[in-house]
Each structure stands twice: as structure tokens, then as C-alpha cells.
LOLUM-547892 format. One record per residue: residue in one letter; x, z negated, y negated of N, C-alpha, C in turn. Coordinates in steps of 0.001 Angstrom, whole numbers, plus 500000, padded with zeros to 6 digits. Layout:
// residues N
AXZYXZYXZY...
END
This chain:
// residues 129
M377202452162756266376300451120756718376873450483757972S376785449214758028377289448472759175376333448586760356S376897448570761533376073448568762738375844447142763226L376217446149762429376162444766762880374756444221763032D373736444946762581372383444437762731371761444803764072H372534445423764951372070445665766318373280445757767241A373039445480768533374122445556769516374524447013769708V375827447273769789376315448633770028376987448769771390T377192447643772064377827447650773379376962446849774338G376825447349775555376061446621776564375751447520777740N375257446919778799374949447674780011373690448512779885A372731448064779085371486448812778898371001448581777473L371009449623776674370612449526775266369486450517774989T368538450114774164367436450987773780367333450984772260F367117452163771691367017452292770245365832453170769886S365172452846768808364126453695768247364795454649767266M364769455934767565365375456895766650364654456905765308E363353456641765311362619456578764040363129455428763181E363351454258763788363876453107763040365308453369762569E366118453985763413367498454299763028367518455313761880K366648456331761947366580457312760857366126456643759557K365171455731759653364714455009758464365882454241757835A366707453602758671367854452839758176368882453744757502V369170454910758095370177455784757463369628456429756199R368324456733756161367739457275754923367873456266753783A367582454992754077367688453950753054369133453803752585A370074453817753508371488453687753144371969454915752374L371510456087752768371919457327752108371488457339750651A370356456747750354369859456712748979370794455935748053E371631455068748634372511454212747838373958454694747770V374290455777748464375688456224748510375813457669748043G376998458227748255377283459607747875376522460615748686E377241461526749326376583462654749990376344462468751478R376890461385752071376730461212753517376841459738753900I376307459429755078376397458074755626376428458182757139G377147457283757787377180457231759246376792455843759717R376140455774760854375710454492761431376023454519762917T376847453583763373377174453493764792375954453026765565I375608453795766584374489453435767438375026452807768724V376017453459769355376620452958770593378132453087770482K378817452034770907380284452035770993380610451277772268N380788452042773349380932451413774657381974452181775464G383124451561775717384198452247776441384566453525775710P384618454653776414385011455909775758383863456594775006L382648456033775081381479456660774460381217456115773062R381027457033772115380634456696770750379439457562770388V378377456929769893377220457663769395377001457202767959T376993458152767035376862457856765619375757458702765022M374896458078764240373898458828763496374487459115762122V374427460373761716374969460797760428373849461426759625A373804461095758339372845461711757432373616462352756284L373224463569755945373812464290754813372730464561753786K373042464318752525372141464707751446372198466223751293P371243466824750610371341468266750336372685468583749689G373373469570750235374705469940749758375822469075750318G375491468110751156376486467199751722377348467886752770A378512467289753023379450467899753966380353466857754598L380852467200755777381950466488756424383121467464756428R384198467086755782385377467955755736385909468227757137E386794469205757223387349469573758530387958468358759212H387611468212760470388104467109761296388001467536762753H388454466685763640388321466957765077388138465629765804A387599465709766995387415464528767837388356464644769027E388829463510769495389743463508770646389096464103771887G387839463770772094387145464230773295386060465226772949P385363465720773972384253466637773718383136465902772978I382342466653772218381244466058771462379953466840771683T378847466154771430377572466839771283377007466451769925V376260467375769354375572467151768089374103467465768342Q373241466500768092371804466695768252371152466503766897V370564467578766371369936467517765056368547466911765202L368323465829764461367061465103764530366101465496763419E366663465878762273365841466159761100366601467114760191G365903468070759588366551469017758689367362470040759465A368451470475758842369326471474759473370747471274758977I371711471652759836373123471583759474373811472866759924D374956473130759321375816474220759757377123473613760243V377512473954761455378791473524762008379675474757762079E380826474699761416381781475797761491382924475376762394A383146476166763437384203475884764403384731477200764946A386030477291765103386688478474765665386258479753764930G386120479651763604385808480826762804384365481281762842K383481480496763465382075480882763557381197479761763013V380138480148762282379187479176761764377986479119762695H377658477910763120376517477673764002375455476937763177T374337477581762916373244476961762182372350476238763172L372195474934762960371485474080763908370288473446763225A369102473734763729367865473162763195367492471916763989A366543471152763462366044469973764168365608470369765577G365999469548766545365682469818767941366778470544768690T367851470919767996368954471656768616370024470692769117L370551470975770290371696470254770841372859471230770912F374015470829770391375203471670770303376360470917770928A377179471582771724378349470957772356379613471639771852L380655470845771673381925471343771153383059470724771965G384028471544772318385148471079773136386057470098772420A386805469350773192387725468340772673388766468963771747G389031468272770649390109468651769754389844469849768871L388674470457768940388387471652768154388035471256766719A388821471764765754388567471460764346387235472070763926H386479471316763121385180471794762671384783471114761365T383867471755760640383267471182759441381761471153759642V381101470289758888379647470206758932379139470215757496T378144471063757226377515471114755912376005471158756098S375300470809755028373842470892755071373325471297753698R372720472447753632372186472940752362371042472061751867D370131471701752758368928470968752363368895469522752851G369954469067753501370007467714754040369651467697755519G370164466704756224369882466602757644370347465280758220I369774464941759353370173463755760110370469464206761527F371603463762762078371994464187763415372757463093764138L372713463179765464373476462268766321374732462979766800I375848462301766716377099462806767285377468461892768436S377667462463769605378151461712770766379549462203771078V380486461276771181381886461608771478382308460822772697V382954461506773618383564460835774759385068460973774588A385717459854774308387165459874774093387876460192775397E388824461100775310389627461432776486390497460229776840P390596459891778121391454458757778497392914459083778198H393601458070777717395024458237777445395805457827778681E396714458703779107397535458368780272398663457458779840P398990456479780676400100455585780305401401456383780278P402331455941779440403615456653779385404294456639780750H404911457751781073405624457845782351406970457153782208S407354456443783249408638455771783236409750456783783422T410787456606782641411949457498782770413118456778783417T412839455606783961413900454828784607414255455468785954A415526455736786171415962456309787442415902455236788510Q415558455667789719415484454707790818416582454913791782
END
């Protein structure tokens, strides 16, 4: 689903999580096992709402920066560093930068992922002075 129906960048943004959840539920009904919707994309900050159908999954991946996962509805399992973390609605989970993880949901769930991209350092000059 496109985030083009609302602003994702700005100095002060307000969103109704109920309206955003309604939008991802509607989009999820039309696709496979998962859908993502960009809520905020501002500098190094990315906030995405993700919905998984029952049995849905996000294959192993990693984020450049640290992330938080806030479960809004249902429940998800996050597997990271050999441990499964079962997260119910109302749970906030933090994961370090670059840590590979998977996400699954037996009964379906909706959650917010916040990622702060690590700043990239400019290449160092190797020119002798």
C-alpha cells in the first residue's frame, strides 16, 4: 500500500492509529500474507505499520540501525539471536542494529516498526599530504 495518501515527512505529524490500522486491514484483505504502510519517513527515522495474516511471516532480514517493534493488535513472534520472543498487543520490543531476525504470526497481527538508520561516515581520504 502506498503512503501517498498522507504526509510522511514534516516537522510535526499526527496520525490516528485506528485509521492507519483500518487502512492496513483493508489492504491486507487484497494481498498475500503481509502488507506494510509507511507512516513516517523523516531523515534517519522510518516508522512502518505492518500487518500479517494468520500464518504470515517476514523472512530473515536485518535493519541498519536499532529498531523497536510495538504490537498494536494480535500477537507476533520475533526470532533473533536464537531466541523466540512472543509479543502480544501492547508490547514494545527493542532490537539492536544489524541483528538478523524473523517475524511470524500464528493468528495474525498488526505492529509498528521504528528504525533509526545509522549515519554513514564519509569515506576517509587516502591522499598523502
